[in-house]
One Martini backbone bead per residue (centre of mass of N, CA, C, O) as a GRO file, in nm:
protein
   79
    1MET     BB    1  12.321  11.821   8.900
    2ARG     BB    2  12.083  11.896   8.698
    3ASN     BB    3  11.948  12.053   8.451
    4PHE     BB    4  11.739  12.345   8.454
    5THR     BB    5  11.435  12.521   8.380
    6ILE     BB    6  11.236  12.785   8.350
    7HIS     BB    7  10.901  12.764   8.239
    8LYS     BB    8  10.731  12.922   8.475
    9PHE     BB    9  10.667  13.276   8.535
   10GLU     BB   10  10.526  13.470   8.812
   11PRO     BB   11  10.572  13.752   8.993
   12ASP     BB   12  10.302  13.698   9.198
   13ASN     BB   13  10.437  13.412   9.244
   14GLU     BB   14  10.598  13.169   9.453
   15TRP     BB   15  10.576  12.989   9.205
   16VAL     BB   16  10.752  12.754   8.990
   17THR     BB   17  10.827  12.614   8.677
   18ILE     BB   18  11.014  12.329   8.606
   19GLU     BB   19  11.256  12.188   8.378
   20VAL     BB   20  11.331  11.844   8.337
   21ILE     BB   21  11.590  11.637   8.208
   22ASP     BB   22  11.643  11.338   8.122
   23ILE     BB   23  11.862  11.092   7.995
   24PHE     BB   24  11.639  11.083   7.732
   25ASN     BB   25  11.511  11.379   7.684
   26ASN     BB   26  11.284  11.412   7.880
   27THR     BB   27  11.015  11.600   7.995
   28HIS     BB   28  10.979  11.766   8.318
   29LEU     BB   29  10.733  11.896   8.539
   30MET     BB   30  10.766  12.132   8.822
   31ASP     BB   31  10.673  12.264   9.134
   32VAL     BB   32  10.829  12.548   9.295
   33LYS     BB   33  10.975  12.746   9.509
   34MET     BB   34  11.171  13.013   9.465
   35ILE     BB   35  11.323  13.012   9.739
   36ASP     BB   36  11.407  12.709   9.714
   37LEU     BB   37  11.565  12.729   9.454
   38ALA     BB   38  11.775  12.926   9.561
   39ALA     BB   39  11.879  12.746   9.790
   40TYR     BB   40  11.973  12.514   9.610
   41GLU     BB   41  12.169  12.687   9.433
   42ASP     BB   42  12.329  12.764   9.717
   43GLY     BB   43  12.346  12.442   9.860
   44ALA     BB   44  12.112  12.301   9.941
   45HIS     BB   45  11.957  12.040  10.025
   46ILE     BB   46  11.709  11.889   9.860
   47GLN     BB   47  11.536  11.797  10.114
   48ASP     BB   48  11.531  12.094  10.228
   49ALA     BB   49  11.428  12.261   9.982
   50PHE     BB   50  11.213  11.996   9.891
   51PRO     BB   51  10.992  11.846  10.096
   52TYR     BB   52  10.734  11.830   9.883
   53LEU     BB   53  10.883  11.639   9.728
   54THR     BB   54  10.949  11.361   9.598
   55THR     BB   55  11.185  11.133   9.574
   56SER     BB   56  11.159  11.109   9.264
   57GLN     BB   57  11.188  11.410   9.197
   58ARG     BB   58  11.466  11.450   9.326
   59GLU     BB   59  11.613  11.237   9.155
   60LEU     BB   60  11.565  11.374   8.885
   61ILE     BB   61  11.726  11.628   8.950
   62LEU     BB   62  11.999  11.484   9.022
   63THR     BB   63  12.009  11.234   8.772
   64GLY     BB   64  11.765  11.177   8.550
   65LEU     BB   65  11.586  10.962   8.705
   66THR     BB   66  11.341  10.747   8.695
   67ASP     BB   67  11.174  10.491   8.822
   68ASP     BB   68  11.190  10.313   8.568
   69MET     BB   69  11.493  10.339   8.525
   70TRP     BB   70  11.582  10.232   8.795
   71ASP     BB   71  11.445   9.951   8.768
   72GLU     BB   72  11.599   9.868   8.510
   73MET     BB   73  11.889   9.887   8.644
   74PHE     BB   74  11.812   9.753   8.961
   75GLY     BB   75  11.537   9.650   9.009
   76ASP     BB   76  11.461   9.531   9.342
   77GLU     BB   77  11.615   9.734   9.459
   78GLU     BB   78  11.655   9.969   9.669
   79LYS     BB   79  11.609  10.331   9.652
   0.00000   0.00000   0.00000
């Protein structure tokens, strides 16, 4: 799991914006539910915690790789 920080938090909103840094130190923002973020931090599998995120977004959280980086490293191999 890559490090992320909470970028935007509003106490009356169930959603929070997290900031994820990729392997080249580029910043990516995504919105997740606070309860799901807590479940993920407590050990839930990423696909269970964030079913509404795309596969690419979940990969970014896990490894810090974007689709372009993945393609550059592995070419046409399946993701």
